[in-house]
C-alpha positions in Angstrom: 26.8 -31.4 58.8 23.9 -33.3 57.3 24.7 -36.4 55.2 21.9 -35.6 52.7 23.6 -32.6 51.0 26.8 -34.6 50.7 24.9 -37.5 49.1 23.2 -35.1 46.6 26.6 -33.5 45.7 28.2 -36.9 45.3 25.4 -38.2 43.0 25.7 -35.1 40.8 29.5 -35.4 40.7 29.3 -39.0 39.5 26.7 -38.1 37.0 28.8 -35.2 35.7 31.9 -37.4 35.4 30.0 -40.2 33.6 28.2 -37.7 31.3 31.4 -35.9 30.5 33.2 -39.1 29.4 30.2 -40.3 27.4 29.4 -37.0 25.8 33.0 -36.1 24.9 32.6 -37.6 21.4 29.1 -36.3 20.8 30.1 -34.2 17.7 31.0 -37.2 15.6 27.3 -38.4 15.8 25.8 -35.0 14.7 24.8 -33.7 11.3 25.6 -30.4 9.5 22.3 -30.7 7.6 18.7 -30.4 8.5 17.8 -27.1 6.8 14.8 -28.3 4.9 11.0 -28.4 5.2 9.7 -32.0 5.2 6.6 -32.3 3.1 7.2 -29.1 1.2 7.4 -29.1 -2.6 11.2 -28.6 -2.7 11.6 -31.5 -0.3 9.3 -33.8 -2.3 11.2 -32.9 -5.5 14.5 -33.7 -3.8 13.2 -37.1 -2.5 12.0 -37.9 -6.1 15.4 -37.1 -7.5 17.2 -39.1 -4.9 14.9 -42.2 -4.8 14.0 -42.4 -8.5 16.9 -41.0 -10.3 19.6 -41.2 -7.7 20.5 -37.6 -8.4 21.0 -36.4 -4.9 24.1 -34.3 -4.1 27.2 -36.4 -4.4 28.7 -37.5 -1.1 32.3 -36.6 -2.2 33.4 -34.3 -5.0 37.0 -34.3 -6.1 38.3 -31.6 -8.5 41.1 -33.2 -10.6 43.3 -30.8 -12.5 45.7 -31.2 -15.4 48.0 -28.2 -15.9 49.5 -29.3 -19.2 46.5 -30.2 -21.4 42.9 -31.3 -21.7 41.6 -33.7 -19.1 40.0 -35.8 -21.8 43.4 -37.0 -23.0 43.5 -40.8 -23.0 46.6 -41.0 -20.7 45.0 -38.8 -18.1 41.8 -40.7 -18.4 43.6 -44.0 -17.7 45.1 -42.5 -14.6 41.7 -41.3 -13.3 40.0 -44.6 -14.1 42.7 -46.6 -12.4 42.6 -44.4 -9.3 38.8 -44.7 -9.3 39.0 -48.4 -9.5 41.4 -48.6 -6.5 39.1 -46.3 -4.4 36.0 -48.4 -5.4 37.6 -51.4 -3.7 36.6 -49.9 -0.3 33.4 -51.6 0.9 32.0 -48.2 1.9 32.1 -46.9 -1.7 28.8 -47.4 -3.6 29.7 -45.7 -7.0 32.2 -43.4 -8.6 31.2 -41.2 -11.5 33.5 -39.5 -14.0 33.3 -38.0 -17.4 35.2 -41.0 -18.8 32.4 -43.5 -18.0 29.4 -41.2 -18.5 30.4 -38.7 -21.2 28.8 -35.9 -19.3 30.4 -32.7 -20.4 29.1 -30.9 -17.3 31.8 -32.8 -15.3 34.5 -30.9 -17.3 35.5 -27.3 -16.7 35.0 -24.7 -19.5 38.8 -24.6 -20.2 39.0 -28.4 -20.2 41.8 -28.5 -17.5 39.6 -29.7 -14.6 37.2 -32.5 -14.2 35.0 -33.7 -11.3 35.1 -37.1 -9.8 31.9 -37.9 -7.9 31.8 -40.5 -5.1 28.7 -42.0 -3.6 29.1 -43.8 -0.2 27.1 -46.5 1.4 25.4 -46.5 4.8 24.2 -44.0 7.3 25.7 -40.6 7.7 27.9 -41.7 10.5 29.1 -44.6 8.5 29.7 -42.4 5.5 31.8 -40.0 7.6 33.8 -42.9 8.9 34.3 -44.2 5.3 35.5 -40.7 4.2 38.0 -40.6 7.1 39.3 -43.9 5.9 39.3 -42.9 2.2 40.7 -39.3 2.4 44.4 -40.3 2.9 44.2 -42.8 0.1 42.5 -40.2 -2.1 45.2 -37.7 -1.5 47.9 -40.3 -2.2 46.3 -41.3 -5.6 45.4 -37.7 -6.6 47.8 -35.4 -4.8 46.7 -31.8 -4.5 43.1 -32.5 -5.5 40.7 -30.7 -3.1 37.8 -32.8 -1.7 34.4 -31.2 -1.2 30.8 -32.2 -1.2 28.3 -33.2 1.5 30.3 -35.7 3.5 33.6 -33.7 3.6 31.5 -30.7 4.7 29.9 -32.8 7.5 33.3 -34.1 8.6 34.8 -30.6 8.6 31.8 -29.2 10.5 32.1 -31.8 13.1 35.9 -31.2 13.5 35.4 -27.4 13.6 32.5 -27.6 16.1 34.6 -29.9 18.4 37.5 -27.5 18.1 35.4 -24.4 18.7 33.7 -25.9 21.7 37.0 -27.0 23.3 38.7 -23.7 22.6 35.8 -21.7 23.8 35.6 -23.6 27.0 39.3 -23.3 27.5 39.0 -19.5 27.3 35.5 -19.0 28.8 35.9 -21.1 32.0 39.1 -19.4 33.3 37.8 -15.9 32.5 34.5 -16.6 34.0 36.2 -18.0 37.1 38.4 -14.9 37.3 35.3 -12.6 37.1 33.4 -14.6 39.7 36.5 -14.5 42.0 36.7 -10.7 41.6 33.0 -10.5 42.4 32.9 -12.9 45.4 36.5 -12.4 46.6 36.4 -16.0 47.8 37.7 -19.1 45.9 35.0 -21.4 47.3 32.2 -19.0 46.3 33.7 -18.4 42.9 34.1 -22.2 42.3 30.4 -22.9 42.7 29.1 -21.3 39.5 31.9 -23.0 37.6 30.8 -26.3 39.1 27.2 -25.8 38.0 28.5 -24.9 34.5 30.6 -28.1 34.3 27.5 -30.2 35.3 25.4 -28.5 32.5 28.1 -29.1 29.9 28.6 -32.7 30.7 24.9 -33.5 31.1 23.7 -31.8 27.9 26.6 -33.4 25.8 25.8 -36.9 27.1 22.1 -36.6 26.4 22.8 -35.1 22.9 25.0 -38.1 22.0 22.5 -40.6 23.3 19.6 -39.1 21.3 21.7 -38.6 18.2 21.6 -42.4 17.7 17.8 -42.2 17.4 17.3 -39.0 15.4 19.2 -36.5 13.4 20.6 -33.7 15.5 22.5 -30.7 14.0 26.1 -30.1 14.9 25.1 -26.5 15.7 22.9 -27.8 18.5 26.1 -28.8 20.4 27.7 -25.4 20.1 24.5 -23.6 21.1 23.8 -25.9 24.0 27.4 -25.5 25.2 27.5 -21.8 25.4 23.9 -21.5 26.7 24.5 -24.2 29.3 27.8 -22.8 30.5 26.6 -19.1 30.4 23.2 -19.6 32.0 24.6 -21.9 34.7 27.1 -19.4 35.8 24.6 -16.6 35.4 22.0 -18.4 37.6 24.5 -19.6 40.1 25.9 -16.1 40.6 22.5 -14.7 41.5 21.8 -17.6 43.9 25.2 -17.6 45.7 25.1 -13.8 46.1 21.6 -13.9 47.7 22.7 -16.8 49.9 25.7 -14.8 51.2 23.3 -11.9 51.9 21.0 -14.1 53.9 23.9 -15.5 55.9 24.6 -11.9 57.0 21.0 -11.6 58.3 20.5 -15.0 60.0 22.4 -17.8 61.7 19.8 -20.3 60.7 21.4 -22.1 57.7 18.2 -23.9 56.6 16.3 -20.5 56.7 19.1 -18.9 54.6 18.8 -21.6 52.0 15.0 -21.5 51.9 14.9 -17.7 51.6 17.5 -17.8 48.8 15.4 -20.3 46.9 12.3 -18.3 47.5 13.9 -15.1 46.0 16.8 -15.7 43.7 15.7 -19.3 43.1 12.3 -18.0 42.0 13.9 -15.7 39.5 16.0 -18.6 38.1 13.0 -20.8 37.9 10.9 -18.2 36.1 13.7 -17.3 33.7 14.6 -20.9 32.9 11.0 -21.9 32.6 10.4 -19.0 30.2 13.4 -19.9 28.0 12.4 -23.6 27.9 8.8 -22.9 27.0 9.9 -20.4 24.3 12.3 -23.0 22.9 9.5 -25.7 23.1 7.4 -23.4 21.0 10.1 -23.5 18.3 9.4 -27.3 18.0 6.2 -26.6 16.2 8.1 -25.2 13.2 8.7 -28.0 10.7 12.4 -27.3 10.0 14.7 -30.0 11.4 17.6 -27.6 11.9 15.5 -25.2 14.0 14.2 -28.1 16.0 17.7 -29.4 16.6 18.8 -26.0 17.9 15.7 -25.7 20.0 16.4 -29.1 21.4 20.0 -28.3 22.2 18.9 -25.1 23.9 16.3 -26.9 25.9 18.9 -29.4 27.2 21.2 -26.5 28.1 18.6 -24.5 30.0 17.1 -27.6 31.7 20.5 -28.7 33.0 21.4 -25.1 34.1 18.1 -24.9 36.1 18.5 -28.4 37.6 22.1 -27.6 38.6 21.2 -24.3 40.0 18.1 -25.4 41.9 19.1 -28.9 43.0 22.9 -29.2 43.1 23.7 -25.7 44.1 21.4 -25.6 47.2 22.9 -28.9 48.3 26.4 -27.4 48.0 25.3 -24.3 49.9 23.7 -26.3 52.7 26.9 -28.4 52.9 29.2 -25.4 52.9 27.2 -23.0 55.0 29.4 -20.1 56.2 32.4 -21.9 54.6 31.2 -20.5 51.3 33.4 -17.5 52.1 36.5 -19.6 52.7 39.8 -19.2 50.8 39.5 -15.4 50.8 41.2 -13.2 48.3 41.5 -9.9 50.2 38.7 -9.0 52.5 35.4 -10.8 51.7 32.6 -8.2 51.4 29.0 -9.1 51.0 28.0 -6.0 49.1 25.0 -4.1 50.3 23.1 -1.5 48.3 25.2 0.2 45.7 25.4 4.0 45.7 26.3 4.0 42.0 23.2 2.1 41.0 21.1 4.2 43.3 22.4 7.3 41.6 21.6 5.8 38.2 18.0 5.1 39.3 17.6 8.6 40.8 18.9 10.3 37.6 16.6 8.2 35.3 13.6 9.1 37.5 14.4 12.8 37.7 13.0 13.3 34.2 11.3 10.0 33.5 9.4 11.0 30.3 12.6 12.3 28.8 14.6 9.3 29.8 12.0 6.8 28.6 11.6 8.7 25.3 15.3 9.0 24.7 16.0 5.3 25.4 13.1 4.1 23.3 14.2 6.3 20.4 17.8 5.0 20.6 16.5 1.4 20.7 14.3 2.0 17.6 17.3 3.6 15.8 19.4 0.6 16.6 16.6 -1.6 15.3 16.1 0.2 11.9 18.6 -1.9 9.9 16.5 -5.0 10.8 13.9 -3.7 8.3 16.2 -4.7 5.4 17.1 -8.1 6.8 17.6 -10.8 4.2 17.2 -14.5 5.0 19.9 -16.8 3.5 20.7 -20.5 3.6 24.0 -21.6 5.2 26.6 -22.7 2.6 30.2 -23.6 2.5 31.1 -20.1 3.7 30.0 -21.1 7.2 33.2 -23.2 7.2 36.8 -22.0 7.6 38.3 -20.1 4.7 41.1 -22.0 2.9 39.6 -25.5 3.5 39.2 -28.0 0.7 35.4 -27.8 1.0 35.5 -24.0 0.5 37.9 -24.4 -2.5 35.6 -26.9 -4.2 32.5 -24.9 -3.5 34.2 -21.7 -5.0 35.1 -23.6 -8.1 31.7 -25.1 -8.6 30.0 -21.7 -8.0 32.3 -19.8 -10.5 30.5 -19.7 -13.9 33.8 -19.1 -15.6 35.1 -22.5 -14.3 32.2 -25.0 -14.4 28.7 -24.8 -15.8 26.8 -23.6 -12.7 23.4 -24.9 -13.9 23.6 -28.1 -11.8 24.2 -26.2 -8.6 21.9 -23.2 -8.9 19.2 -24.2 -11.5 15.6 -24.7 -10.6 14.9 -28.5 -10.7 11.5 -29.3 -12.1 10.3 -32.9 -11.6 7.6 -33.8 -14.1 5.4 -36.9 -13.7 3.1 -38.2 -16.5 0.3 -40.7 -16.5 2.3 -43.6 -17.9 5.8 -43.6 -19.5 7.2 -40.1 -20.3 8.2 -41.1 -23.8 4.8 -42.3 -24.9 3.6 -39.9 -27.7 0.7 -38.4 -25.8 2.7 -37.8 -22.7 5.6 -36.4 -24.7 3.3 -33.9 -26.4 2.2 -32.7 -22.9 5.8 -32.4 -21.8 6.8 -30.4 -24.9 3.9 -28.0 -24.4 5.0 -27.5 -20.8 8.6 -26.9 -21.8 7.4 -24.2 -24.3 5.5 -22.5 -21.5 8.5 -22.9 -19.1 10.8 -21.1 -21.6 8.4 -18.2 -21.5 8.6 -17.6 -17.8 10.2 -14.3 -16.8 13.6 -15.0 -15.3 14.2 -18.3 -17.1 17.2 -18.1 -19.5 17.5 -21.7 -20.6 15.5 -25.0 -20.2 17.5 -28.2 -20.3 16.3 -31.7 -20.7 17.1 -34.5 -23.2 13.4 -34.7 -23.9 13.7 -31.5 -25.9 15.5 -33.5 -28.6 12.6 -35.9 -28.9 9.7 -35.3 -31.3 6.1 -36.2 -30.7 6.7 -39.8 -31.6 9.7 -40.3 -29.3 12.2 -40.1 -32.1 14.9 -37.6 -32.7 14.0 -33.9 -33.3 17.0 -32.2 -34.8 20.5 -33.5 -34.5 21.9 -33.8 -30.9 25.7 -33.5 -30.7 26.1 -37.2 -29.8 23.5 -39.9 -29.8 25.4 -41.8 -27.1 25.4 -38.7 -24.9 21.6 -38.3 -25.5 21.0 -41.9 -24.4 23.1 -41.4 -21.3 21.3 -38.2 -20.4 17.9 -39.9 -20.9 19.0 -42.7 -18.6 20.1 -40.3 -15.9 17.1 -37.9 -16.1 14.1 -40.1 -17.0 12.7 -43.0 -15.1 9.4 -44.4 -16.6 6.8 -41.8 -15.7 9.2 -39.2 -14.1 11.6 -36.8 -15.7 13.9 -34.0 -14.5 13.9 -30.7 -16.3 16.4 -28.0 -15.2 15.5 -24.3 -15.7 18.5 -22.0 -15.5 17.6 -18.5 -14.1 18.9 -15.1 -15.0 19.3 -14.0 -11.3 21.6 -15.2 -8.5 19.9 -18.2 -6.8 19.5 -16.4 -3.4 18.1 -13.2 -4.9 14.5 -12.0 -4.7 14.4 -12.3 -8.5 15.2 -15.9 -8.4 12.6 -16.5 -5.8 10.0 -14.7 -8.0 11.0 -17.0 -10.8 10.4 -20.1 -8.7 7.0 -18.8 -7.7 6.2 -18.1 -11.4 7.2 -21.6 -12.4 5.0 -23.1 -9.6 2.1 -21.0 -10.8 2.5 -22.3 -14.4 -0.4 -24.4 -15.7 0.6 -28.0 -16.4 -2.5 -29.9 -17.6 -2.1 -33.7 -17.6 1.2 -33.5 -15.6 2.2 -33.5 -12.0 5.0 -31.0 -11.3 7.3 -30.5 -8.3 9.7 -27.5 -8.3 12.9 -27.9 -6.3 16.5 -26.9 -6.1 18.4 -24.4 -3.8 16.2 -21.4 -4.7 13.0 -23.4 -4.2 14.3 -24.6 -0.8 15.0 -21.1 0.3 11.5 -20.0 -0.9 9.9 -22.8 1.1 12.0 -22.1 4.2 11.2 -18.4 4.1 7.5 -19.2 3.6 7.4 -21.7 6.5 9.3 -19.4 8.9 7.0 -16.5 7.9 3.8 -18.5 8.4 4.9 -20.0 11.7 6.8 -16.8 12.9 3.7 -15.0 13.9 2.4 -18.0 15.9 5.8 -18.4 17.6 5.9 -14.7 18.6 2.3 -14.8 19.9 2.9 -17.9 22.0 6.3 -16.6 23.4 4.7 -13.2 24.3 1.6 -14.8 25.8 3.8 -17.1 28.0 5.9 -14.1 29.1 2.7 -12.2 30.1 1.3 -15.2 32.0 4.6 -15.8 33.9 5.0 -12.2 34.9 1.4 -11.8 35.9 1.6 -15.0 38.0 4.8 -13.7 39.7 3.6 -10.1 40.4 -0.2 -10.1 40.1 0.1 -7.0 38.0 -1.3 -6.0 34.6 1.1 -3.2 33.6 4.4 -4.8 34.7 4.1 -7.8 32.3 3.0 -5.6 29.3 5.8 -3.1 30.0 8.3 -5.9 30.2 7.2 -7.5 27.0 7.5 -4.2 25.1 11.0 -3.6 26.5 12.1 -7.1 25.7 10.8 -6.6 22.1 12.8 -3.4 21.8 16.0 -5.2 23.0 15.3 -8.0 20.5 14.7 -5.6 17.6 18.0 -3.8 18.5 19.9 -7.1 18.4 18.4 -7.8 15.0 19.6 -4.5 13.7 23.1 -5.3 15.0 23.0 -8.6 13.2 22.2 -6.9 9.9 25.0 -4.4 10.4 27.6 -7.0 11.3 26.8 -10.0 9.2 24.6 -8.8 6.3 26.6 -5.6 5.7 29.9 -7.0 6.8 30.9 -4.5 9.4 33.5 -6.0 11.8 34.0 -9.0 9.4 37.7 -8.5 9.7 37.7 -8.3 13.5 35.4 -11.4 13.8 37.1 -13.2 11.0 34.3 -14.2 8.6 33.2 -13.7 5.0 29.9 -11.8 5.0 27.1 -14.2 3.8 25.0 -11.4 2.5 22.2 -12.0 4.9 21.1 -13.6 8.1 20.7 -17.4 8.3 17.0 -18.0 8.0 16.4 -19.7 11.4 18.4 -17.2 13.5 15.6 -14.6 14.1 13.3 -17.2 15.7 16.0 -18.7 17.8 17.0 -15.2 19.0 13.4 -14.4 19.9 13.0 -17.5 22.1 16.4 -17.1 23.9 16.5 -13.3 24.3 13.0 -13.2 25.8 14.0 -15.7 28.4 17.3 -14.1 29.3 15.7 -10.8 29.7 13.1 -12.4 32.0 16.0 -13.5 34.2 17.1 -10.0 35.0 13.5 -8.6 34.9 12.3 -10.9 37.6 15.4 -10.5 39.7 15.1 -6.7 39.7 11.3 -6.5 40.0 11.3 -9.0 42.8 13.5 -6.7 44.9 11.5 -3.6 43.9 8.3 -5.4 44.9 9.8 -6.4 48.2 10.7 -2.8 49.0 7.3 -1.5 47.8 5.5 -3.9 50.2 7.3 -2.4 53.1 5.9 1.1 52.9 4.2 1.6 49.6 6.7 4.2 48.5 7.1 3.7 44.7 10.2 6.0 44.2 12.1 4.7 47.2 11.4 1.1 46.3 12.7 1.6 42.7 16.0 3.1 44.0 16.4 0.4 46.7 15.6 -2.4 44.3 18.1 -1.3 41.6 20.8 -0.4 44.2 20.5 -3.9 45.7 20.5 -5.8 42.4 22.4 -3.6 39.9 25.9 -4.9 40.7 24.8 -8.5 40.7 22.8 -8.2 37.5 25.6 -6.3 35.7 28.3 -8.8 36.9 26.1 -11.8 35.8 25.6 -10.2 32.4 29.3 -9.5 32.1 30.2 -13.1 32.8 27.5 -14.3 30.3 29.0 -11.9 27.7 32.5 -13.4 28.3 31.1 -16.9 27.8 29.1 -16.0 24.7 32.1 -14.0 23.3 34.4 -17.1 23.6 32.0 -19.2 21.5 31.3 -16.4 19.0 35.0 -16.2 18.3 34.9 -19.7 16.8 34.9 -20.5 13.0 31.2 -21.4 12.5 29.4 -18.3 11.3 26.0 -19.7 12.4 27.3 -19.7 16.0 28.8 -16.3 15.6 25.5 -14.9 14.5 23.7 -16.3 17.6 26.5 -15.2 19.8 26.8 -11.6 18.5 23.0 -11.3 18.5 22.7 -12.5 22.1 25.6 -10.3 23.2 24.0 -7.2 21.7 20.6 -8.0 23.3 22.2 -8.6 26.7 24.2 -5.4 26.5 21.2 -3.3 25.6 19.1 -5.0 28.2 21.4 -4.4 31.1 22.4 -0.8 30.2 19.5 1.0 28.5 16.6 -1.2 29.7 17.3 -2.3 33.3 19.3 0.8 34.3 17.2 3.5 32.6 14.0 2.4 31.0 12.7 0.3 34.0 13.2 3.0 36.6 11.8 5.7 34.4 8.7 3.9 33.3 8.0 2.6 36.8 8.3 6.2 38.1 5.8 7.4 35.5 3.3 4.6 36.4 3.6 5.1 40.2 1.3 2.8 42.2 -0.3 1.6 38.9 2.8 -0.6 38.5 1.2 -3.2 40.9 -2.4 -2.7 40.0 -4.7 -5.6 38.8 -8.5 -6.0 39.0 -9.7 -8.1 41.9 -11.1 -10.7 39.5 -7.5 -11.3 38.3 -6.2 -11.6 41.8 -5.3 -7.9 42.3 -5.4 -6.3 45.7 -4.6 -9.6 47.4 -1.4 -11.5 48.3 1.1 -11.7 45.6 3.3 -14.6 44.5 6.1 -12.8 46.2 4.3 -12.3 49.5 6.2 -14.9 51.3 9.5 -13.2 50.5 8.1 -9.8 51.4 7.0 -11.1 54.8 10.3 -12.7 55.4 12.1 -9.5 54.6 9.8 -7.4 56.7 10.2 -9.7 59.7 14.0 -9.6 59.3 14.0 -5.8 59.3 11.6 -5.4 62.2 13.5 -8.0 64.2 
C-alpha cells in the first residue's frame, strides 16, 4: 500500500476537521441584506437619506401598546421615556426615538393605542447584532410583550433560522443519503466514500465563507445554498466515480490503471460538470446586485470543494482502499452491469423517435407555460418564520388600518437645490416641482413640510403645530437637500406602482437634482438591472456550454441539442416555481406564505446551476454512448448500450441529490425553498423526460450526424474521448 494516498487522505482529513471547527459559527458573520443595485438611482437616494438626514431604516423597532387608553397619556409617556433612558445606557445604542421627544404623529397608530420606539445602534452589522442580543432580554423586561422588529432583529433571526435550517437539513440529508448509497453499493465502505466527500465540501466552504465574511458582506442565503449544493454535488459526483471504479476493478487487476481509467471517464464528466457550473456562477458576478453575487460566490465555493474532493481526495481514497472498497458487505455486493430496464426504455423511445421527441417537447413546453406570467418580487419579512416578532411588527406596519403606511411604502424623492432649499428662488423651484408631482398619475398625496412654506420661506396657511413643522423641517431638510414623499394609489410591488416611479423619474425638474428611491424604486431598479444583464448572462452560459460540449465530443449537433434540452428543463422548472410560490399551490405542504411572486434573483441563479447539473448527466451519458459508437459505428446499439450502462447510476445519483435538496427546501427560509424546489423540478424533468426519452429519441433521429463536425473544427479526427474509447476497445478485445 503506497504511503502517498494515505498522506493525501490525512491532509484532507485534518483540513476538514479544522475547517469544520472554524466554519461552524459562519452564520453569525453573514448578512440578510444585499438586495440593492449600487450606483442606481434608488441606491443613491437611500445613501443621501442615510448620510445627510440619517433617515435610514431603524435598526430596531418596538411596538408598544396600551390597552386601556391613548399612548400619549403623560403617565404612559413617563414609563416609555424612563425605559428608553435605561436602554440608552448601553454603549452600543446610538439613539432612541419616540413620539414623546419628536412629536411625530406617524409614530402613533390610528387608534392611539400603539406607538413605535425606534432604536439606532452603533458599529458594524456584526456589532449591532451582538448589541441586540445583549439588549433584547432587557427590552423584554422593561416592555413585556412588546414585539421587536426592524433590520437588526430580522438579521439576527435570519442568522438563527439559517443555522437551524442547515443543521436540521444536514441531520436529515446525510443519513438518508448514506442509506441510499448503501442500497446502491451494498457495501458500507463504498457507501461511506460519497458521504466523506460531502463532509469535506461542507467544512471547507463554511470555513472559507466565514473567513471572507470579515472582509466583505456575504448573504446569509449563501451559506444555505453552498451547504446543499456542496453536499448534494459531492455525493452526486462521488457516486459516479466510485461506481465506475468498481466496474474497472471487475475488468483489471491493475489498481493504478483502474484509478486512471475512472478519472479519464467518470472523472472527466465530473470535471466538465463542475467546470460548467463554476463558470456559469462566475458569469453571475458581472451582475451588480450584491445578494446575487453572494449566492454565486457561495455556489462557487460549494462546487469547487465538491470537484476538489471528488478529483483529489476520492482518487486517493480509492487508491488506498483498492478492492477493499467493497468491504463490509450488506448482502451480496454486485457491480451492476447493463440494465435491461434502461435498455428497454431506450428501445421504446427510439421505436417512434419523432413521436417521442414531439410528445416530450410538448409536455415540457406545457410545464413551462406558467413561467410566462412570472412576477419578480423583493424578499420581505415573509421569508422569515410565521409567528416571529419580526413578522408581527412587519404586519402591523404594513396594515394601513393600524399605522400610516406612507413611511414604509411611499416613493422617496430626494431633491437637491443650488444653495439652501429655503432660499426664496430655490423654494419657488421646489413648489413648482411639487405641483407637477401632485399631477402624476398614481400619486395620491405629496408630503413635505416645505409645502407649508411660501415663496419667502414664511408660513403658507396654518400648519397644525408650529413646533411639529420645525421638527419635520429639521428631519427632512439639510441645507441644499430635502426629502419629499409621494404616496401612491397602488400596492408598492404592483406594476402600477412601478409605472408611477417611472413617471416621477421622467418628470421635468429644471434647476433641481432629483433622485427617486423607496421600496418600489428599488424593485424597479433591480428588475431593470436583472433584465439588462439577463440576456448577457444567458448568452455567456449557453456559449460556455456549447464550447465545453464541443471540446468533449468534437460534435456540432450534440452541443446544440443539449443546450436546447437544458433550456426546456429550465423553463419547466420556472413554470413549477410560479405554480408553487407565486400561485401558492403546495403552500400548506411546504409550510410557507405565498409571496405573490418569485424572488427577483432566483431565475438567474437557477439558470446557472441547472445548466451545470444537467451537464453532469449529459456528459456521463454521452461519454458512454460515444465509447460504444467508436467500437462499431452502430448508432442505435450504442444508444441502448450507453443508457443501459449509465441509467441506474444517473437515476440513483439524481435521487440522492433530490433527497439532499429536499432536506434543505424543508427549512423555514422561502428563498432557499424556491431554489430547492426549482432545482428539484429541473432534476426530475432532466432525468425522466430528457435523459430517458428525449436524448435516445433525438439521437436516433440524427443517426451518424450526432458525431459530425467539419474538419476545420476538428471533425473526423480523434475526439477528446478517444483515450477512453481505446482503453475500452482494448479491454474488450483482450
